[in-house]
C-alpha positions, 0 to 999 in steps of 0.5 A: 706684784708679779703677773704670771703668763699662762697659755690657753688650752691646746696651745702647745698642740697647735704650736707643735702642729704648726712647727711640723707643718712649716718646719719653722719655729717662730719667735712667738713659738719660742715665747710660748715654749718658755712660758709653758716650761716656766709655768705650772706643771705640764701634762705628759702629752704637752711635755712630750710635744715640747721635747719633740720640738726641741729635739727636732731643732737640735737635729736640724729638722726644724729651723728657728726663725 
C-alpha cells in the first residue's frame, strides 16, 4: 500500500516568500517542491511560484542549503 504526501494549502506561497526573504532554499523546501511536483495537478499560481524558485536557483539568486 502506497501513501501519498500532500502539501497543506498555501504551503508553496509560504515557501516562495521565505526563500525570497532569506535567499536560501532548505532541505525541507526541496522536499516540499518535490512533493508538489510529483503530486496531483497544481494551480497555475503554484506552478509559476515553483518555476520562479527553480529559475532563481539556476541564476544564482537563491542558494541551496
